[in-house]
C-alpha positions as CSV (number, residue, x, y, z in Angstrom):
1,X,17.6,-8.5,7.8
2,X,17.3,-12.0,9.3
3,X,14.7,-13.5,6.9
4,X,16.5,-14.0,3.7
5,X,15.7,-16.4,0.9
6,X,18.7,-18.7,0.4
7,X,20.2,-18.4,-3.1
8,X,22.5,-20.2,-5.4
9,X,25.4,-18.2,-6.7
10,X,27.2,-18.6,-10.0
11,X,30.8,-17.5,-10.0
12,X,33.7,-18.5,-7.8
13,X,36.2,-16.4,-5.8
14,X,39.5,-17.6,-4.6
15,X,41.0,-14.4,-3.2
16,X,41.6,-14.2,0.5
17,X,40.0,-11.1,2.0
18,X,42.5,-9.3,4.1
19,X,41.0,-7.0,6.6
20,X,44.1,-5.9,8.5
21,X,45.2,-2.4,7.7
22,X,42.2,-1.7,5.4
23,X,42.3,1.8,3.9
24,X,39.9,3.9,1.9
25,X,42.5,5.5,-0.3
26,X,41.8,5.2,-4.0
27,X,44.2,6.6,-6.7
28,X,42.6,9.5,-8.4
29,X,42.3,9.1,-12.2
30,X,43.8,11.8,-14.4
31,X,41.3,14.6,-15.0
32,X,40.0,15.3,-18.5
33,X,39.9,18.8,-19.8
34,X,37.0,20.7,-18.2
35,X,34.2,21.6,-20.5
36,X,33.0,25.2,-20.0
37,X,29.3,24.5,-19.9
38,X,26.3,26.9,-19.7
39,X,24.5,28.0,-16.5
40,X,20.7,27.8,-16.6
41,X,18.4,29.5,-14.1
42,X,14.9,28.3,-13.0
43,X,12.5,30.7,-11.2
44,X,9.0,29.4,-10.5
45,X,7.6,33.0,-9.9
46,X,9.3,35.3,-12.4
47,X,10.6,32.8,-14.9
48,X,9.3,32.0,-18.4
49,X,10.0,28.9,-20.4
50,X,10.2,31.1,-23.5
51,X,13.3,32.7,-22.1
52,X,16.9,31.8,-22.8
53,X,17.3,30.8,-19.2
54,X,21.0,31.8,-19.1
55,X,20.8,34.5,-16.4
56,X,18.5,35.2,-13.5
57,X,16.6,37.9,-15.4
58,X,15.8,35.5,-18.2
59,X,15.2,32.4,-16.1
60,X,13.1,29.4,-17.1
61,X,10.0,28.6,-15.1
62,X,9.0,25.0,-15.1
63,X,10.3,21.5,-14.5
64,X,8.9,20.6,-17.9
65,X,11.3,22.9,-19.6
66,X,14.2,21.4,-17.6
67,X,13.1,17.9,-18.3
68,X,12.8,18.5,-22.0
69,X,16.4,19.7,-22.3
70,X,19.5,17.6,-22.9
71,X,22.3,19.2,-21.0
72,X,26.0,19.1,-21.9
73,X,29.1,18.5,-19.8
74,X,29.9,21.4,-17.5
75,X,26.3,22.8,-17.6
76,X,24.8,24.1,-14.3
77,X,21.0,24.0,-13.6
78,X,20.3,26.4,-10.7
79,X,16.9,26.7,-9.0
80,X,16.0,29.9,-7.2
81,X,16.2,29.8,-3.4
82,X,12.7,29.7,-1.8
83,X,11.1,28.5,-5.0
84,X,8.7,25.5,-5.2
85,X,7.9,23.1,-8.0
86,X,5.6,20.1,-8.2
87,X,6.3,17.1,-10.3
88,X,9.3,15.1,-11.3
89,X,12.7,16.6,-12.1
90,X,14.4,14.5,-14.8
91,X,16.9,16.5,-16.8
92,X,18.5,14.6,-19.7
93,X,22.1,14.2,-20.8
94,X,25.4,13.2,-19.2
95,X,28.5,15.1,-18.2
96,X,32.1,13.9,-18.7
97,X,35.1,13.3,-16.5
98,X,36.1,16.6,-15.0
99,X,33.0,18.3,-16.3
100,X,29.9,17.0,-14.5
101,X,26.5,18.5,-14.9
102,X,25.5,20.3,-11.7
103,X,22.1,20.9,-10.1
104,X,22.2,23.5,-7.3
105,X,20.5,26.6,-6.0
106,X,21.1,30.4,-6.5
107,X,20.1,33.3,-4.4
108,X,19.5,33.5,-0.7
109,X,16.8,31.7,1.4
110,X,15.5,28.2,1.8
111,X,16.5,25.4,-0.4
112,X,14.3,25.1,-3.5
113,X,11.5,22.5,-3.1
114,X,10.8,19.8,-5.6
115,X,7.6,18.1,-4.4
116,X,6.7,14.8,-6.0
117,X,3.2,14.1,-7.2
118,X,1.2,10.9,-7.1
119,X,1.7,10.2,-10.7
120,X,5.5,10.0,-10.4
121,X,7.2,7.4,-8.2
122,X,10.5,9.3,-8.1
123,X,10.8,13.1,-7.5
124,X,14.4,13.5,-8.7
125,X,15.4,11.0,-11.4
126,X,18.4,10.0,-13.4
127,X,18.3,7.0,-15.7
128,X,21.4,5.7,-17.5
129,X,23.1,9.0,-17.0
130,X,26.6,9.8,-15.5
131,X,28.7,12.6,-14.2
132,X,26.0,14.5,-12.3
133,X,26.2,16.4,-9.0
134,X,22.9,17.3,-7.3
135,X,23.1,19.6,-4.3
136,X,21.0,21.9,-2.0
137,X,17.4,20.9,-2.9
138,X,14.5,20.1,-0.6
139,X,12.7,16.9,-1.9
140,X,9.4,15.3,-0.9
141,X,7.3,12.5,-2.3
142,X,4.2,12.0,-0.2
143,X,1.3,9.7,-0.5
144,X,-2.1,9.6,1.3
145,X,-2.1,5.8,1.4
146,X,-0.9,4.0,4.5
147,X,2.5,2.2,4.8
148,X,2.3,-1.5,4.0
149,X,4.7,-4.4,4.0
150,X,3.1,-5.4,0.6
151,X,5.7,-4.1,-1.8
152,X,3.0,-3.9,-4.5
153,X,0.8,-1.8,-2.3
154,X,-1.0,1.4,-3.4
155,X,1.8,3.7,-2.4
156,X,4.2,2.2,-4.8
157,X,8.0,2.2,-4.6
158,X,8.3,5.9,-4.1
159,X,11.7,7.6,-3.9
160,X,13.0,11.1,-3.2
161,X,16.1,10.7,-5.4
162,X,16.3,7.7,-7.7
163,X,19.4,6.9,-9.7
164,X,18.8,4.0,-12.1
165,X,21.4,2.1,-14.2
166,X,19.4,-0.2,-16.5
167,X,21.6,-2.4,-18.7
168,X,24.2,0.4,-19.2
169,X,27.4,-1.1,-17.9
170,X,29.4,1.1,-15.6
171,X,28.1,4.6,-14.9
172,X,30.5,7.1,-13.2
173,X,30.4,10.0,-10.8
174,X,27.0,10.6,-9.2
175,X,27.2,12.9,-6.2
176,X,24.1,13.7,-4.1
177,X,25.0,16.3,-1.5
178,X,23.3,18.5,1.1
179,X,19.7,17.7,0.3
180,X,16.8,18.0,2.7
181,X,14.6,14.9,1.9
182,X,11.5,14.2,3.9
183,X,8.1,12.6,3.7
184,X,8.9,9.9,1.2
185,X,5.9,7.6,1.5
186,X,6.9,4.4,-0.1
187,X,6.4,0.7,0.6
188,X,8.4,-2.1,2.2
189,X,11.1,-2.8,-0.4
190,X,14.8,-2.0,-0.7
191,X,14.0,0.0,-3.8
192,X,11.9,2.6,-2.0
193,X,13.0,5.5,0.2
194,X,14.9,8.8,0.3
195,X,18.0,8.2,-1.9
196,X,18.1,5.0,-3.9
197,X,20.8,3.8,-6.3
198,X,19.6,0.9,-8.4
199,X,21.6,-1.3,-10.9
200,X,19.7,-3.6,-13.2
201,X,22.0,-5.7,-15.3
202,X,20.2,-8.9,-16.4
203,X,22.0,-8.8,-19.8
204,X,24.7,-6.2,-19.5
205,X,26.6,-6.3,-16.2
206,X,25.9,-2.9,-14.6
207,X,27.1,-0.9,-11.6
208,X,28.2,2.5,-10.5
209,X,31.7,3.9,-10.0
210,X,32.5,7.0,-7.9
211,X,29.3,7.5,-5.8
212,X,29.2,10.2,-3.1
213,X,26.1,10.6,-0.9
214,X,27.1,13.3,1.6
215,X,25.6,15.7,4.0
216,X,22.0,14.9,3.4
217,X,19.2,15.1,6.0
218,X,16.5,12.5,5.5
219,X,13.4,12.5,7.7
220,X,10.3,10.2,7.6
221,X,11.4,8.2,4.6
222,X,9.8,4.9,3.8
223,X,11.2,2.3,3.6
224,X,14.9,3.3,3.6
225,X,16.8,6.4,4.1
226,X,19.7,5.5,1.8
227,X,20.0,2.3,-0.2
228,X,22.3,1.1,-2.9
229,X,20.7,-1.9,-4.7
230,X,21.7,-4.2,-7.5
231,X,20.6,-7.4,-9.3
232,X,24.1,-8.1,-10.6
233,X,24.6,-10.4,-7.7
234,X,25.2,-13.9,-9.0
235,X,28.2,-15.7,-7.5
236,X,29.0,-18.8,-5.4
237,X,26.1,-20.6,-7.0
238,X,23.6,-18.0,-5.7
239,X,20.2,-18.0,-7.3
240,X,17.5,-15.9,-5.6
241,X,17.3,-12.6,-3.6
242,X,14.4,-10.5,-2.5
243,X,11.2,-10.8,-4.5
244,X,11.3,-7.1,-5.5
245,X,14.8,-7.2,-7.0
246,X,14.5,-7.5,-10.8
247,X,15.0,-10.9,-12.4
248,X,16.9,-12.4,-14.1
249,X,19.9,-11.7,-12.0
250,X,23.2,-10.6,-13.7
251,X,26.7,-11.7,-12.9
252,X,28.5,-10.3,-9.8
253,X,29.3,-6.7,-10.7
254,X,30.0,-4.5,-7.7
255,X,29.7,-0.7,-7.5
256,X,33.1,0.8,-6.6
257,X,34.4,4.0,-4.9
258,X,31.2,4.4,-3.0
259,X,31.2,6.8,0.0
260,X,28.2,7.5,2.2
261,X,29.1,10.2,4.7
262,X,27.8,12.9,7.0
263,X,24.2,12.0,6.5
264,X,21.4,12.2,9.1
265,X,18.5,9.7,8.8
266,X,15.5,10.1,11.1
267,X,12.6,7.7,11.2
268,X,13.2,5.5,8.2
269,X,10.4,3.0,8.2
270,X,12.8,0.0,8.0
271,X,16.5,0.5,7.5
272,X,18.4,3.8,7.8
273,X,21.4,3.2,5.6
274,X,22.0,0.0,3.6
275,X,24.0,-1.2,0.6
276,X,24.6,-4.3,-1.4
277,X,26.9,-5.5,-4.3
278,X,29.7,-3.0,-3.6
279,X,33.4,-3.4,-3.2
280,X,35.3,-1.1,-0.8
281,X,32.3,1.0,0.3
282,X,33.1,3.5,3.0
283,X,30.2,4.5,5.3
284,X,31.2,7.1,7.9
285,X,30.1,10.0,10.1
286,X,26.4,9.2,9.6
287,X,23.7,9.4,12.2
288,X,20.7,7.1,12.1
289,X,17.9,7.7,14.6
290,X,14.6,5.7,15.1
291,X,15.0,3.4,12.2
292,X,12.7,0.4,11.9
293,X,9.8,2.3,13.3
294,X,7.2,0.6,11.0
295,X,8.9,-2.8,10.3
296,X,11.8,-4.8,11.8
297,X,15.1,-4.4,10.0
298,X,18.5,-3.0,11.1
299,X,19.5,0.6,11.3
300,X,22.8,0.3,9.3
301,X,23.3,-2.9,7.4
302,X,24.9,-4.3,4.3
303,X,24.7,-7.5,2.3
304,X,26.6,-9.2,-0.6
305,X,29.3,-6.6,-0.3
306,X,33.1,-6.9,-0.1
307,X,35.6,-4.9,2.0
308,X,33.1,-2.5,3.6
309,X,34.4,0.0,6.1
310,X,31.8,1.3,8.6
311,X,33.2,3.9,11.0
312,X,32.4,7.0,13.1
313,X,28.6,6.4,12.8
314,X,26.0,6.9,15.5
315,X,23.0,4.5,15.4
316,X,20.3,4.8,18.1
317,X,16.7,4.3,19.2
318,X,15.6,1.8,16.6
319,X,12.0,0.9,17.3
320,X,11.3,-2.8,16.3
321,X,13.7,-5.4,17.6
322,X,11.8,-8.7,17.4
323,X,14.2,-10.1,14.7
324,X,16.6,-7.3,13.6
325,X,16.5,-3.9,15.1
326,X,20.2,-3.7,15.7
327,X,22.4,-0.7,15.4
328,X,24.6,-2.5,12.9
329,X,24.2,-5.6,10.8
330,X,26.8,-7.5,8.9
331,X,24.3,-9.4,6.8
332,X,24.3,-12.2,4.3
333,X,27.1,-12.7,1.8
334,X,29.6,-10.1,3.1
335,X,33.3,-10.8,2.6
336,X,35.7,-8.7,4.7
337,X,33.9,-6.1,6.8
338,X,35.5,-3.6,9.2
339,X,33.3,-2.0,11.8
340,X,35.1,0.5,14.0
341,X,34.7,3.7,16.1
342,X,30.9,3.6,16.1
343,X,28.5,4.5,18.9
344,X,25.4,2.3,19.2
345,X,22.8,3.0,21.9
346,X,19.2,2.3,22.9
347,X,18.5,0.2,19.8
348,X,15.5,-2.2,20.3
349,X,17.3,-5.2,18.8
350,X,20.8,-4.8,20.1
351,X,24.3,-3.7,19.0
352,X,25.6,-6.1,16.3
353,X,23.9,-8.7,14.1
354,X,25.9,-11.1,12.0
355,X,23.9,-13.1,9.4
356,X,24.6,-15.7,6.7
357,X,21.7,-17.3,4.9
358,X,23.6,-18.1,1.8
359,X,27.3,-18.9,1.3
360,X,29.5,-16.5,3.2
361,X,29.6,-13.8,5.8
362,X,33.2,-14.2,6.6
363,X,36.2,-12.3,7.9
364,X,34.6,-9.5,10.0
365,X,36.4,-7.2,12.4
366,X,34.5,-5.2,15.0
367,X,36.7,-3.0,17.1
368,X,36.8,0.1,19.3
369,X,33.0,0.7,19.3
370,X,30.8,1.7,22.2
371,X,27.4,0.2,22.9
372,X,25.2,1.7,25.6
373,X,21.8,0.4,26.7
374,X,21.2,-1.6,23.5
375,X,18.3,-4.0,24.1
376,X,17.1,-7.6,23.4
377,X,20.6,-9.0,22.7
378,X,24.0,-7.3,22.3
379,X,25.4,-9.7,19.7
380,X,23.4,-12.0,17.5
381,X,25.0,-14.6,15.3
382,X,22.8,-16.3,12.7
383,X,23.8,-18.9,10.2
384,X,27.2,-19.9,9.0
385,X,29.2,-16.9,10.2
386,X,32.9,-17.6,9.9
387,X,35.8,-15.8,11.4
388,X,34.8,-12.8,13.4
389,X,37.3,-10.7,15.5
390,X,35.6,-8.6,18.2
391,X,38.1,-6.6,20.2
392,X,38.4,-3.5,22.4
393,X,34.7,-2.8,22.4
394,X,33.0,-1.2,25.4
395,X,29.6,-2.7,26.2
396,X,27.4,-1.1,28.9
397,X,24.1,-2.8,29.8
398,X,22.2,-0.4,32.0
399,X,18.7,-0.6,33.5
400,X,17.4,0.9,30.3
401,X,18.5,-2.2,28.4
402,X,15.7,-4.3,29.8
403,X,17.8,-7.4,30.7
404,X,19.1,-8.5,27.3
405,X,21.1,-11.5,26.4
406,X,24.8,-10.8,25.8
407,X,24.8,-13.0,22.7
408,X,22.5,-15.6,21.0
409,X,23.0,-17.7,17.9
410,X,21.0,-19.6,15.4
411,X,21.9,-22.6,13.2
412,X,20.3,-22.2,9.7
413,X,20.4,-24.1,6.5
414,X,23.8,-22.5,5.7
415,X,25.3,-23.8,9.0
416,X,26.3,-22.6,12.4
417,X,28.5,-19.7,13.6
418,X,32.1,-20.5,14.1
419,X,35.5,-19.0,14.8
420,X,34.3,-16.0,16.8
421,X,37.1,-14.4,18.8
422,X,36.7,-11.9,21.6
423,X,39.6,-10.0,23.1
424,X,40.0,-6.9,25.3
425,X,36.3,-6.1,25.4
426,X,34.5,-4.6,28.5
427,X,31.1,-6.1,29.4
428,X,29.6,-3.9,32.2
429,X,26.1,-4.9,33.2
430,X,23.5,-4.0,35.8
431,X,21.3,-6.9,34.5
432,X,21.6,-9.3,31.6
433,X,20.7,-12.9,30.8
434,X,24.2,-14.1,29.9
435,X,25.7,-15.7,26.8
436,X,25.2,-18.4,24.3
437,X,28.9,-19.2,23.8
438,X,28.6,-21.5,20.7
439,X,31.4,-20.9,18.3
440,X,33.1,-18.3,20.5
441,X,36.5,-17.9,22.2
442,X,37.2,-15.3,24.9
443,X,40.5,-14.0,26.3
444,X,41.6,-10.9,28.2
445,X,38.1,-9.4,28.5
446,X,36.6,-7.6,31.5
447,X,33.3,-8.6,33.1
448,X,31.5,-6.6,35.7
449,X,28.0,-7.2,37.0
450,X,25.0,-9.2,35.8
451,X,25.7,-12.6,34.3
452,X,28.4,-11.5,32.0
453,X,31.3,-13.6,33.3
454,X,32.8,-16.1,30.9
455,X,34.7,-18.5,33.1
456,X,36.7,-20.0,30.2
457,X,38.5,-16.6,29.7
458,X,42.0,-17.4,30.9
459,X,43.0,-13.7,31.5
460,X,39.7,-12.2,32.5
461,X,39.4,-9.1,34.7
462,X,36.4,-9.0,37.1
463,X,37.1,-5.9,39.2
464,X,35.2,-2.6,38.8
465,X,36.5,-1.1,35.6
466,X,36.5,2.4,37.1
467,X,35.0,4.2,34.2
468,X,34.8,8.0,34.6
469,X,31.0,7.9,34.5
470,X,29.4,4.7,33.0
471,X,26.0,5.0,31.5
472,X,26.3,8.8,31.0
473,X,26.4,8.8,27.2
474,X,23.8,10.9,25.5
475,X,23.0,11.7,21.8
476,X,26.2,12.5,19.9
477,X,29.5,10.7,19.2
478,X,31.3,13.1,21.6
479,X,29.0,12.4,24.7
480,X,30.7,9.2,25.8
481,X,33.7,10.5,27.9
482,X,32.1,8.6,30.7
483,X,33.8,5.5,29.3
484,X,37.3,6.8,29.6
485,X,39.3,5.1,32.4
486,X,40.3,6.6,35.7
487,X,44.0,6.5,36.5
488,X,43.6,3.5,38.9
489,X,41.4,1.4,36.6
490,X,42.4,-2.3,36.6
491,X,41.8,-2.3,32.8
492,X,44.9,-0.3,32.1
493,X,47.6,-2.5,30.7
494,X,45.5,-5.7,31.2
495,X,44.8,-6.4,27.5
496,X,46.6,-8.5,24.9
497,X,48.1,-6.7,21.9
498,X,46.4,-7.1,18.5
499,X,48.4,-6.8,15.4
500,X,47.3,-4.3,12.7
501,X,44.9,-2.6,15.2
502,X,44.2,0.5,13.3
503,X,46.5,2.7,15.4
504,X,43.8,4.6,17.4
505,X,41.1,4.1,20.0
506,X,37.5,5.4,19.8
507,X,38.6,8.8,21.1
508,X,41.5,9.2,18.7
509,X,44.2,8.3,21.1
510,X,47.2,6.4,19.7
511,X,47.8,2.7,20.4
512,X,49.4,1.5,22.6
513,X,50.5,3.3,25.7
514,X,52.4,0.5,27.4
515,X,50.5,-2.7,27.4
516,X,47.1,-2.5,25.7
517,X,44.1,-1.4,27.8
518,X,40.8,-3.3,27.8
519,X,37.9,-1.4,26.2
520,X,37.5,1.3,23.6
521,X,39.7,3.8,25.5
522,X,43.5,3.7,25.7
523,X,44.6,5.6,28.8
524,X,47.2,8.3,28.0
525,X,48.7,8.9,31.4
526,X,51.8,7.5,33.0
527,X,51.9,3.7,32.8
528,X,54.7,1.1,33.2
529,X,56.5,0.2,30.0
530,X,55.1,-2.6,27.8
531,X,56.0,-6.1,28.9
532,X,56.4,-7.6,25.4
533,X,53.2,-9.7,25.3
534,X,53.0,-11.6,22.0
535,X,50.3,-10.0,19.8
536,X,47.2,-11.7,18.4
537,X,47.7,-12.0,14.7
538,X,44.4,-12.1,12.8
539,X,44.3,-14.7,10.0
540,X,41.4,-14.3,7.6
541,X,39.7,-17.5,6.6
542,X,40.1,-18.6,3.0
543,X,37.1,-18.3,0.6
544,X,36.1,-21.7,-0.5
545,X,34.4,-21.9,-3.9
546,X,31.3,-23.8,-4.4
547,X,30.6,-26.2,-7.3
548,X,29.1,-24.8,-10.4
549,X,25.3,-24.5,-10.1
550,X,23.0,-27.0,-11.8
551,X,22.0,-26.5,-15.4
552,X,20.9,-28.3,-18.6
553,X,22.6,-31.5,-19.6
554,X,24.7,-31.9,-22.7
555,X,22.6,-32.4,-25.8
556,X,20.0,-29.7,-24.9
557,X,18.8,-28.4,-28.3
558,X,16.6,-25.5,-27.0
559,X,19.3,-22.8,-27.1
560,X,19.4,-23.3,-30.9
561,X,15.9,-22.0,-31.1
562,X,14.4,-18.5,-30.8
563,X,11.9,-18.4,-28.0
564,X,8.7,-16.3,-28.0
565,X,5.6,-16.0,-25.9
566,X,2.0,-14.9,-26.8
567,X,1.6,-13.4,-23.3
568,X,3.5,-10.2,-22.4
569,X,6.8,-10.6,-20.6
570,X,7.3,-9.0,-17.2
571,X,9.4,-5.9,-17.8
572,X,12.2,-7.0,-15.5
573,X,12.4,-10.4,-17.1
574,X,13.3,-11.6,-20.6
575,X,12.2,-14.3,-23.0
576,X,15.9,-15.2,-23.5
577,X,15.9,-16.6,-20.0
578,X,13.8,-19.6,-21.2
579,X,16.8,-21.1,-23.1
580,X,19.9,-19.3,-21.7
581,X,21.3,-22.4,-19.9
582,X,20.9,-20.8,-16.4
583,X,18.4,-22.0,-13.8
584,X,19.1,-18.8,-12.0
585,X,17.4,-16.6,-14.6
586,X,13.7,-17.0,-15.2
587,X,11.2,-15.8,-17.8
588,X,7.9,-14.5,-16.3
589,X,4.6,-13.4,-17.7
590,X,3.1,-10.1,-16.7
591,X,1.8,-10.2,-13.1
592,X,-1.8,-9.2,-13.8
593,X,-4.5,-9.9,-16.4
594,X,-3.2,-13.3,-17.4
595,X,-5.7,-15.4,-19.4
596,X,-5.5,-18.8,-21.1
597,X,-4.6,-20.3,-23.4
598,X,-1.1,-18.9,-23.9
599,X,1.6,-20.1,-26.2
600,X,5.4,-20.4,-25.7
601,X,7.1,-21.2,-29.0
602,X,10.6,-22.5,-29.8
603,X,11.5,-21.7,-33.4
604,X,14.6,-23.5,-34.9
605,X,14.3,-21.5,-38.1
606,X,15.4,-23.2,-41.3
607,X,17.0,-26.1,-39.4
608,X,14.7,-29.0,-38.4
609,X,15.6,-30.9,-35.2
610,X,14.5,-34.3,-34.0
611,X,13.5,-34.4,-30.3
612,X,11.7,-36.9,-28.0
613,X,11.8,-35.2,-24.6
614,X,10.7,-31.8,-23.1
615,X,12.0,-30.7,-19.7
616,X,10.7,-27.7,-17.8
617,X,12.6,-26.3,-14.7
618,X,10.7,-24.0,-12.4
619,X,11.3,-22.4,-9.0
620,X,8.4,-21.4,-6.6
621,X,6.3,-23.9,-8.7
622,X,3.3,-23.9,-6.3
623,X,3.1,-20.1,-6.8
624,X,3.9,-19.7,-10.5
625,X,4.3,-23.1,-12.2
626,X,2.5,-24.2,-15.4
627,X,-0.1,-26.8,-14.4
628,X,-1.8,-27.8,-17.7
629,X,-0.6,-27.7,-21.3
630,X,-0.5,-29.3,-24.8
631,X,2.7,-29.9,-26.6
632,X,2.4,-29.2,-30.4
633,X,4.7,-29.1,-33.4
634,X,4.4,-27.3,-36.8
635,X,4.3,-29.5,-39.9
636,X,4.9,-26.6,-42.3
637,X,1.2,-25.8,-42.7
638,X,-0.5,-26.5,-39.4
639,X,0.1,-27.0,-35.7
640,X,-0.2,-30.7,-34.8
641,X,-0.6,-32.2,-31.2
642,X,2.2,-34.3,-29.7
643,X,0.8,-34.5,-26.2
644,X,-2.5,-33.1,-25.0
645,X,-3.9,-32.5,-21.6
646,X,-0.6,-32.8,-19.7
647,X,-1.2,-31.9,-16.1
648,X,1.6,-31.2,-13.6
649,X,1.5,-30.7,-9.8
650,X,4.4,-28.8,-8.3
651,X,5.8,-29.5,-4.8
652,X,7.9,-26.5,-3.8
653,X,7.2,-22.8,-2.9
654,X,10.9,-21.8,-2.6
655,X,14.0,-21.5,-4.7
656,X,14.3,-25.3,-5.2
657,X,15.0,-26.3,-8.8
658,X,12.0,-28.5,-9.6
659,X,12.1,-30.3,-13.0
660,X,9.3,-32.0,-14.9
661,X,10.0,-34.2,-17.9
662,X,7.7,-35.2,-20.8
663,X,8.7,-38.1,-23.1
664,X,7.1,-38.5,-26.5
665,X,7.7,-40.2,-29.9
666,X,10.7,-38.9,-31.8
667,X,9.5,-35.9,-33.8
668,X,11.3,-33.8,-36.5
669,X,10.2,-30.2,-37.0
670,X,11.4,-26.6,-37.0
671,X,8.9,-25.3,-34.5
672,X,7.5,-26.6,-31.2
673,X,5.1,-24.9,-28.8
674,X,3.4,-25.2,-25.4
675,X,-0.2,-24.4,-25.5
676,X,-0.7,-23.4,-21.8
677,X,-4.1,-24.0,-20.4
678,X,-3.5,-23.3,-16.7
679,X,-0.9,-22.2,-14.2
680,X,-0.5,-21.3,-10.5
681,X,-1.1,-17.6,-10.3
682,X,-0.4,-16.9,-6.6
683,X,1.4,-13.6,-7.5
684,X,-0.6,-13.0,-10.7
685,X,2.1,-14.4,-13.1
686,X,3.4,-17.7,-14.2
687,X,7.1,-18.3,-14.8
688,X,9.6,-20.8,-16.2
689,X,13.3,-20.9,-15.3
690,X,14.4,-23.1,-18.2
691,X,12.9,-25.0,-21.2
692,X,15.0,-27.9,-22.5
693,X,14.6,-30.3,-25.5
694,X,16.5,-33.5,-26.0
695,X,16.8,-36.3,-28.5
696,X,17.2,-39.3,-26.1
697,X,18.4,-42.1,-28.3
């Protein structure tokens, strides 16, 4: 996604992200003793909820019976093949290490269908549960309402499978396998779609460990096919994310041991597969087709994630490419991404997008991928991208590409792209509009046709590459043999060695056979021995910490008080945010039905304090800032005015910290309150990031 709201991050990171030789091997923890468990059967035709449910002849019947049961470690819940249920499936309980609770099917026939109904936003639901494995179901969640980019639209944030961790710390072992998920009619948010994992940890840092999403087919899912979301994202002084992500944000807490594999996503309204706030996620052997068919986005993208490995995926035929629409997108805030052995073709927005709207998208390697007939632009660099190594990729720009640019770039508030290195790539074109070379270095690449030639490349090859059959790739990772080299290709042995190159080419051939070849194929026939060219050694850029984010000054007395509000608090917010010392966490009223006056009270209990200044800090003030209020104090019997009819006009409609200060005569009391008479209600709510009170002597 290109349009991101810049944020301030909180924590600092000093580790250097090393991409070379990344592996996905994780030590397996010792297994606990397996609990035996009980197997329960569910049959919507012959079952009866009065039965014991423990064999097919005494099966239960309804989802209500399953949902009312708290299951134990090792239990199995089996739905009869060919059966059909309407409503929400939300069984209770958690398994344990070595003894997950399993949902599956029994009998022969089609996968049992769980069909969502309008009253339930998620069809299959787990909340604050762990050690579950869900397999072999058909899941739908349709709506008669049209798709809308308004995330508060009538459809709602509908999901097929929704796994929610709400203030529960680390939840372990959730496996979602071999589901047929289709017709999930949600809205334009990252929290709506086929399979959604969501961590909400405003007060308790929360995430998942040991997530497997494997072998699922997802068709016509809005907005996303698969998405891993989190609001535990604060680091580097970061402050604000997408509007639908619950606030206040929690400290950086990544999900770990995440694997998304062997899934097929067809016609996701926006993105096919996406994830954020992870460390070491492996995304492989997936197919994403016709993503972004209702709104621009990228087919496979990730943000605010460390050490992601993206490999063996096919991404093709994205629909909308005006801004995004690329096959792959290393988006904002990513540290250390490895993109290898993927096939991108016929995507409306191009092959690769690199984005940074916030602090870092840094240390990215893109190698041994094939791009055929991607459109609009092949590479797009946006914002302060730093240290990209693109090598041994094969790029084919055929007539079907529609004359794209080979690369473009954008300077944003975060800065400009820099340190982009391109080695051993093939750029084969029947028509393109050339490059924007800002921030890029080229050496030992091949250029053939169009306007691809980069004259500054000291060891370029411009002869016909002599591919076996260029442009002949179809649908499927194994359809690209046309990009193998003929025995007399000038690309054989013409490349420069790259240290820590992964050891294989796109096709699985070992590296190197003599001197390196140019492109994604390493020729395996007879070649002269290697000449000893010095290898390129990739050096990751260091991660530079930012200063601590702004906050209250010394002497702020407000944290000594208990805050309360007469208006209901938005469910994803907290009254604690008013005095927590963080401008990144906001309190908010409910977002509909707000009337005035309303009261916000600071109660210092039995201890009286003397104050003479009130400070309010707000973001998006023109949309949700308080505009008129009285300041009062409690004299032990009655509320007395300190200042009346205070009117404030806010200037900003973004994440800028905007402070308003009110001075008054020194006053000693145990309770103070704002009697709020008006506020900007652009989104239906009013909000305050921080209330501060001082005694300025």
